[in-house]
C-alpha positions in Angstrom: 135.7 113.8 101.6 133.0 111.4 101.0 132.2 109.8 97.5 128.4 109.6 96.5 126.9 108.4 93.2 126.9 112.1 92.3 130.6 112.6 93.0 132.7 113.9 95.7 131.3 116.0 98.5 132.9 117.9 101.3 132.8 116.0 104.7 131.9 119.2 106.5 128.9 119.9 104.2 127.8 116.3 104.5 127.9 116.3 108.3 126.2 119.7 108.5 123.1 118.4 106.7 122.9 115.3 108.8 123.5 117.2 112.1 120.8 119.8 111.4 118.4 116.9 110.6 119.3 115.2 113.9 118.9 118.5 115.9 115.4 118.8 114.5 114.6 115.3 115.7 115.9 116.1 119.1 113.9 119.3 119.2 110.7 117.3 118.5 111.5 114.8 121.1 112.1 117.6 123.8 108.8 119.0 122.9 107.0 115.7 122.9 108.1 115.1 126.6 106.4 118.3 127.6 103.0 117.2 126.2 100.5 116.7 129.1 102.3 119.2 131.3 100.7 122.6 131.9 101.1 124.4 128.5 102.3 121.2 126.9 100.3 121.6 123.8 101.8 125.1 123.2 105.3 123.7 123.8 104.7 120.8 121.4 103.5 123.2 118.7 106.5 125.5 119.2 108.7 122.3 118.9 107.0 121.4 115.6 107.6 124.9 114.3 111.3 124.9 115.5 111.8 121.5 114.0 110.3 122.5 110.7 112.8 125.3 110.4 115.7 122.9 111.1 114.4 120.3 108.6 114.1 123.1 105.9 117.7 124.0 106.7 118.8 120.4 106.6 117.1 120.0 103.2 119.0 122.9 101.7 122.3 121.6 103.2 121.7 117.9 101.9 120.7 119.4 98.4 124.0 121.1 98.2 126.0 118.1 99.6 124.3 115.2 97.8 122.5 116.9 94.8 118.8 117.6 94.5 117.6 114.1 93.6 119.3 112.1 96.4 117.3 109.9 98.8 118.9 111.7 101.7 117.1 114.9 100.5 113.8 112.9 100.1 114.2 111.7 103.8 114.3 115.2 105.0 111.5 116.3 102.7 109.3 113.6 104.2 110.0 115.1 107.7 109.2 118.6 106.3 105.9 117.2 105.1 105.0 115.7 108.3 105.8 118.8 110.3 103.7 120.9 107.9 100.9 118.4 108.3 101.1 118.7 112.1 101.0 122.5 111.7 97.8 122.2 109.5 99.7 123.4 106.3 98.3 120.6 104.1 99.2 122.3 100.8 102.7 122.6 102.0 102.8 119.1 103.3 101.5 117.7 100.1 104.1 119.7 98.1 107.0 118.5 100.3 105.7 114.8 100.2 105.2 114.9 96.4 108.7 116.2 95.9 110.1 113.3 98.2 108.0 110.8 96.2 109.3 112.0 92.9 113.0 111.8 94.2 112.5 108.3 95.7 110.7 107.0 92.6 113.5 108.2 90.3 116.3 107.0 92.5 114.9 103.8 94.1 112.2 102.9 91.6 108.5 103.4 91.8 107.8 100.0 93.6 110.2 100.7 96.5 108.7 100.5 100.0 109.9 104.0 100.8 107.9 105.3 97.9 104.8 103.5 99.3 105.4 105.0 102.7 105.4 108.5 101.1 102.2 107.7 99.2 100.6 106.7 102.5 101.6 109.9 104.2 100.2 111.9 101.0 97.0 110.0 101.4 96.6 111.1 105.1 97.2 114.8 103.9 94.5 114.3 101.1 92.0 113.0 103.7 92.6 115.9 106.2 92.8 118.4 103.3 89.4 117.3 102.1 
């Protein structure tokens, strides 16, 4: 078991959330190496979609392990937002990034550099969304 500010969590649940997050990153990297090959754009898009599914699963696991307002949850929500942005789901991207910003602002403070990075990502979404 590991101890967090929210209390004791089970080691297996903690590791599951982290591992699924890492699997999503690996899936993205695998797809990224295919870009430029024949059909590379389709492979990259499929990698984005598969990674999004894994990041969403990781967010659920992290919420149950750390609690809904933990910075680890926000880290994964940022990835969800980035994946949704890449898939042209700008409303979904903004929602995920807004939730990540709220969590980070309340847990780390509104002036934290991670909050600024999320606000920057949200600005990109607003620009593309129009």
